[in-house]
C-alpha positions in Angstrom: 23.9 -31.5 5.7 22.2 -34.6 7.2 18.4 -34.9 7.4 18.4 -34.6 11.2 20.1 -31.2 11.1 17.9 -29.7 8.4 15.9 -26.9 10.1 13.0 -26.4 7.7 10.1 -28.9 7.6 7.0 -28.9 5.5 5.1 -26.2 7.4 8.1 -23.9 7.7 8.8 -24.4 3.9 5.2 -23.7 3.0 5.3 -20.7 5.2 8.4 -19.5 3.3 6.4 -19.7 0.0 3.2 -18.1 1.4 5.1 -15.5 3.4 7.3 -14.5 0.5 4.2 -14.2 -1.8 1.9 -12.5 0.6 3.8 -9.4 1.6 3.3 -5.9 0.3 1.5 -6.8 -2.9 -1.7 -8.0 -1.3 -2.0 -4.8 0.7 -0.8 -2.1 -1.7 -1.7 -3.5 -5.1 -5.3 -2.2 -5.0 -3.8 1.4 -5.1 -1.7 0.6 -8.2 -4.5 -1.2 -9.9 -7.1 1.5 -9.1 -6.9 3.2 -12.5 -7.9 -0.1 -14.2 -11.0 -0.8 -12.1 -12.7 -4.1 -12.4 -10.8 -4.8 -15.7 -7.9 -5.7 -13.4 -9.7 -9.0 -12.9 -8.5 -10.0 -16.3 -4.9 -9.6 -15.2 -5.6 -11.5 -12.0 -7.1 -14.4 -13.8 -4.2 -14.7 -16.2 -1.6 -14.3 -13.4 -3.2 -16.9 -11.1 -3.3 -19.5 -13.9 0.3 -18.7 -14.9 1.5 -18.9 -11.3 0.0 -22.3 -10.8 1.7 -23.5 -14.0 5.0 -22.1 -12.8 4.5 -23.8 -9.4 3.9 -27.2 -11.0 7.0 -26.7 -13.2 9.2 -25.6 -10.3 7.9 -28.5 -8.1 9.0 -31.0 -10.8 12.4 -29.2 -11.2 12.9 -29.4 -7.4 12.2 -33.1 -7.4 14.8 -33.6 -10.2 17.5 -31.3 -8.7 16.9 -30.8 -4.9 19.9 -28.6 -4.4 20.3 -25.2 -2.8 20.0 -22.4 -5.4 16.6 -23.1 -7.0 16.4 -21.3 -10.3 20.2 -21.0 -10.5 20.6 -24.7 -10.2 17.9 -25.5 -12.7 19.5 -23.1 -15.3 23.0 -24.3 -14.7 22.1 -28.0 -14.9 19.9 -27.6 -18.0 21.9 -25.1 -20.1 25.4 -24.6 -18.6 27.3 -22.3 -16.4 26.8 -19.0 -18.2 23.0 -19.5 -18.1 23.3 -20.3 -14.4 25.2 -17.2 -13.7 22.8 -15.0 -15.7 19.8 -16.4 -13.8 21.5 -16.2 -10.5 22.5 -12.6 -11.1 19.1 -11.6 -12.4 17.2 -13.4 -9.6 19.5 -11.9 -7.0 18.8 -8.4 -8.4 15.0 -9.1 -8.2 15.5 -10.1 -4.5 17.1 -7.0 -3.2 14.6 -4.9 -5.3 11.8 -6.9 -3.6 13.3 -6.2 -0.2 13.3 -2.5 -1.0 9.6 -2.6 -2.2 8.4 -4.5 0.8 10.3 -2.2 3.2 8.5 0.7 1.5 5.1 -1.1 2.0 6.0 -1.6 5.7 6.4 2.2 6.0 3.0 2.6 4.4 1.4 0.3 7.0 3.1 2.0 9.9 2.0 5.4 8.5 -1.6 4.2 8.7 -1.1 3.6 12.4 1.2 6.4 13.3 0.9 9.1 10.5 3.7 11.3 12.0 6.3 8.6 11.4 5.8 8.8 7.6 4.7 12.5 7.3 7.8 13.3 5.2 9.8 11.3 2.6 12.8 11.2 4.9 10.7 9.7 7.8 9.0 7.2 5.5 12.4 6.0 4.2 13.8 5.8 7.7 10.8 3.5 8.8 11.4 1.3 5.8 15.1 1.0 6.5 14.6 0.2 10.2 12.3 -2.8 9.3 14.8 -3.9 6.6 17.7 -4.1 9.0 15.8 -5.7 11.8 15.0 -8.6 9.5 18.7 -8.7 8.4 19.6 -9.1 12.1 17.2 -12.1 12.5 18.7 -13.8 9.5 22.2 -13.3 10.8 21.1 -15.4 13.8 20.6 -18.5 11.6 18.2 -20.3 9.2 16.2 -22.0 12.0 15.4 -18.6 13.7 14.4 -17.1 10.3 12.2 -20.2 9.7 10.4 -19.8 13.0 9.8 -16.1 12.4 8.5 -16.9 9.0 6.0 -19.5 10.3 4.7 -17.2 13.0 4.2 -14.1 10.7 2.5 -16.3 8.0 -0.1 -17.5 10.4 -0.6 -14.0 11.8 -1.3 -12.6 8.3 -3.1 -15.4 6.4 -5.9 -16.0 8.8 -6.9 -12.3 9.2 -6.5 -11.8 5.4 -8.9 -14.6 4.5 -11.4 -13.5 7.2 -11.2 -9.9 5.8 -11.8 -11.0 2.2 -14.7 -13.3 3.0 -16.5 -10.9 5.4 -15.9 -7.7 3.4 -17.1 -9.4 0.2 -20.6 -9.0 1.5 -20.2 -5.2 1.7 -18.9 -4.6 -1.8 -20.6 -1.8 -3.7 -20.9 -3.0 -7.3 -21.0 0.7 -8.5 -17.3 0.9 -7.8 -16.8 -1.7 -10.6 -18.5 0.7 -13.1 -17.2 1.5 -15.6 -15.5 -1.8 -16.0 -12.4 -0.3 -17.7 -12.0 3.3 -16.6 -8.4 3.5 -18.0 -9.6 4.1 -21.6 -7.1 1.6 -22.9 -7.9 -1.5 -24.8 -8.6 -4.6 -22.8 -5.5 -6.2 -24.3 -3.4 -3.4 -23.1 -5.0 -3.5 -19.7 -4.4 -7.2 -19.4 -0.7 -6.8 -20.2 -0.2 -4.0 -17.8 -2.1 -5.6 -14.9 -0.4 -8.9 -15.4 2.9 -7.2 -14.8 1.7 -5.6 -11.6 -0.3 -8.6 -10.3 2.6 -11.0 -10.9 4.4 -9.1 -8.1 1.9 -10.7 -5.7 2.7 -14.2 -7.0 6.5 -13.8 -7.0 7.9 -16.0 -4.3 6.2 -19.2 -5.6 9.7 -20.6 -6.2 10.9 -19.7 -2.7 11.0 -23.2 -1.3 13.4 -24.4 -4.0 16.2 -21.9 -3.0 17.2 -23.2 0.5 16.7 -26.9 -0.6 19.6 -28.2 1.4 18.1 -26.8 4.6 14.8 -28.6 4.0 13.9 -32.0 5.5 13.2 -34.6 2.7 13.8 -31.9 0.1 12.6 -33.6 -3.1 9.2 -34.3 -1.6 8.8 -31.4 0.8 9.8 -28.7 -1.6 7.5 -29.9 -4.3 4.5 -30.1 -2.0 5.2 -26.8 -0.3 5.6 -25.0 -3.7 2.2 -26.1 -5.0 0.3 -25.8 -1.7 1.8 -22.4 -0.8 1.1 -21.0 -4.3 -2.6 -22.1 -4.1 -3.1 -20.7 -0.6 -1.4 -17.3 -1.3 -3.0 -17.0 -4.7 -6.6 -17.5 -3.5 -6.1 -15.2 -0.4 -4.5 -12.4 -2.5 -7.0 -12.3 -5.4 -10.0 -12.4 -3.0 -8.7 -9.6 -0.8 -7.5 -7.3 -3.6 -10.7 -7.7 -5.7 -12.8 -7.0 -2.6 -10.9 -3.8 -1.8 -11.5 -2.4 -5.3 -15.2 -2.8 -4.7 -15.2 -1.1 -1.3 -13.5 2.3 -2.1 -13.8 4.8 -5.0 -11.0 4.7 -7.5 -9.7 8.2 -6.7 -9.4 7.3 -3.0 -7.6 4.0 -3.7 -5.1 5.6 -6.1 -3.8 7.9 -3.4 -3.9 5.5 -0.5 -0.7 4.3 1.2 -2.6 1.5 2.9 -5.7 0.8 0.8 -6.8 -2.4 2.6 -6.6 -0.6 6.0 -8.6 2.3 4.6 -11.3 -0.1 3.3 -11.6 -1.7 6.7 -11.8 1.7 8.4 -14.5 2.8 6.0 -16.6 -0.3 6.7 -16.1 -0.8 10.5 -14.5 2.3 11.8 -10.9 3.5 12.6 -10.1 0.7 15.0 -10.6 -1.9 12.3 -8.4 0.1 10.0 -5.7 0.2 12.6 -5.9 -3.5 13.1 -5.6 -4.3 9.4 -2.7 -1.9 9.1 -1.0 -3.9 11.9 -1.7 -7.1 10.0 -0.1 -5.5 6.9 2.9 -4.5 9.0 3.3 -8.1 10.2 2.9 -9.3 6.7 5.6 -7.1 5.4 8.0 -8.2 8.2 7.3 -11.8 7.2 8.0 -11.1 3.6 11.1 -9.1 4.4 12.4 -12.0 6.5 11.8 -14.5 3.8 13.3 -12.5 1.0 16.3 -11.7 3.1 16.9 -15.4 3.6 16.5 -16.1 -0.1 18.8 -13.2 -1.1 21.6 -14.8 0.8 21.0 -18.5 0.0 20.9 -18.2 -3.8 24.2 -16.4 -4.3 25.7 -18.7 -1.7 25.0 -21.7 -4.0 26.4 -19.9 -7.0 29.5 -18.8 -5.1 30.2 -22.4 -4.1 30.4 -23.2 -7.8 32.7 -20.3 -8.4 30.1 -18.5 -10.5 29.8 -15.6 -8.0 32.5 -14.1 -5.7 33.6 -16.6 -3.0 32.5 -14.1 -0.2 28.9 -15.1 -0.8 29.6 -18.6 0.4 30.9 -17.6 3.8 28.8 -18.4 6.8 29.0 -17.0 10.3 29.3 -19.1 13.4 25.4 -19.4 13.4 25.5 -21.0 9.9 24.0 -17.9 8.3 25.4 -16.6 4.9 26.3 -13.3 6.5 27.9 -11.6 3.5 24.9 -12.3 1.3 22.5 -10.9 3.9 24.5 -7.7 4.4 25.3 -6.9 0.8 21.7 -7.6 -0.3 20.3 -5.3 2.4 22.8 -2.6 1.6 21.8 -2.6 -2.1 18.1 -2.5 -1.1 19.0 0.5 1.2 20.6 2.3 -1.7 17.5 1.8 -3.8 15.2 3.2 -1.1 17.4 6.2 -0.4 18.0 7.1 -4.1 14.2 7.2 -4.7 13.0 8.5 -1.3 11.6 11.7 -2.8 9.0 9.7 -4.7 5.6 9.1 -3.1 5.3 5.8 -1.3 3.0 4.5 -4.1 5.3 5.6 -6.9 8.4 4.2 -5.2 6.6 0.9 -4.5 5.5 0.7 -8.1 9.0 1.4 -9.5 10.5 -1.2 -7.2 7.8 -3.8 -8.0 8.3 -3.5 -11.8 12.1 -3.6 -11.5 11.9 -6.7 -9.3 9.3 -8.3 -11.6 11.4 -7.7 -14.7 14.4 -9.3 -13.1 12.4 -12.3 -11.9 10.9 -13.1 -15.2 14.2 -14.3 -16.7 14.5 -17.1 -14.0 10.9 -18.0 -14.7 11.5 -18.2 -18.5 14.7 -20.2 -18.1 13.2 -22.5 -15.5 10.2 -23.3 -17.7 12.5 -23.9 -20.6 14.7 -26.2 -18.5 11.8 -28.6 -17.8 10.8 -28.5 -21.5 14.3 -29.4 -22.4 15.3 -31.9 -19.7 12.0 -32.9 -18.1 9.9 -36.0 -18.5 6.1 -36.6 -18.7 3.7 -35.1 -21.2 1.5 -33.4 -18.7 4.3 -31.6 -16.8 5.9 -30.5 -20.1 2.6 -29.1 -21.3 2.5 -27.2 -18.0 6.0 -25.9 -18.5 5.1 -24.8 -22.0 2.2 -22.8 -20.5 4.5 -21.3 -17.9 7.0 -20.3 -20.5 4.3 -18.6 -22.6 2.9 -16.8 -19.5 6.4 -15.6 -18.6 7.0 -14.2 -22.1 3.6 -12.5 -22.1 4.3 -10.9 -18.7 7.7 -9.5 -19.9 5.8 -7.4 -22.5 3.6 -5.8 -19.9 6.5 -4.8 -17.6 7.2 -1.7 -19.6 10.4 -0.3 -21.2 11.7 1.6 -18.1 11.9 -1.4 -15.9 13.1 -3.7 -18.7 15.9 -1.3 -19.6 17.0 -1.1 -15.9 16.8 -4.8 -15.6 18.8 -5.4 -18.7 21.4 -2.9 -17.7 21.9 -4.5 -14.3 22.2 -8.0 -15.8 24.8 -6.8 -18.4 26.7 -5.1 -15.6 27.2 -8.5 -14.0 28.8 -10.2 -17.0 32.3 -8.7 -16.4 32.2 -10.3 -13.0 31.4 -13.7 -14.5 34.2 -13.6 -17.1 36.7 -12.2 -14.5 35.9 -15.1 -12.1 36.2 -17.6 -15.0 39.6 -16.3 -15.9 40.7 -16.6 -12.3 39.8 -20.3 -12.4 
């Protein structure tokens, strides 16, 4: 693809990073972190530092190998085809799990505006699936259209989110931070558990590396967008989530389907709550759009190399990887439907942990790839820190999500060996 035909510039690529990171996590995490109180700040601190180390590492990898596929390409080039397949398969799983989680979060935001639409599990699941397939339709129109929607939704959510965090900070009731650790667990256990949850809000930092061949001046643009996008999204997310914990009692947060909207309503009235719920809905649409694009681009790169079925490499007449879009959204649909009887918060938490568990393998392998094949003392130290952070986060994910993640990865190995025999 020549430079003049590449549809994603610096701002669209940065919006892909920010938009993929700021989705459901920023708006729903206060509910999942409520039981840990102010002690969740430990997890946020560790996660933000780890995310920045990962961003620096992936930026260097993108300069070295500016090819479509991101984590898959890094693993394949550093460690061989089997490693590339394992990372591609794991990362693809994390993507459609993320699509399911974000769609659920969209339902929560719509429920805050129109409660009747999510009054029952079936209605809530239906709202989630409508948003999911609308974003699939946009991506089938082509990468340029998906990039434009991403830029628009990113602006519409980042500006209100920063304003909310900065203004609401002055209304925080410090009594809500007492006791500091209401969970009763040790601070070490709290740190491990909250890192696994808060990492969800940072997943997407590698987003710019995946569609590299669609990015103008990819080696330079992808690296800059990765670091800038991670910093913007990280600061906005930590500020907003920490503020919300200080605005509402823990028991209210724990049962809220839209905690940030509830906090705004408590401060400034119902209208403010509805406006913030609308911002959350826009945020979720942007994240859904971004992850749908990535969920098709990554397997397309692997399919071109014969590592995944050739169908993933097919493009429609608009240049969109249609098969990847459709199959990813179908799997996300199955995940939503099979768990629709859970509460929105429980379904969101399960999808988050499963997606996080599947994403940590690409983070581990990507960090190891730069340690093994990279240059420069400073960047290799950053990669070592990113590797240590990823290993630490795996411990906090929990056995259920890790077992599901491992089972899904193992289930993909027969596909790899079958395709290899066919070659």
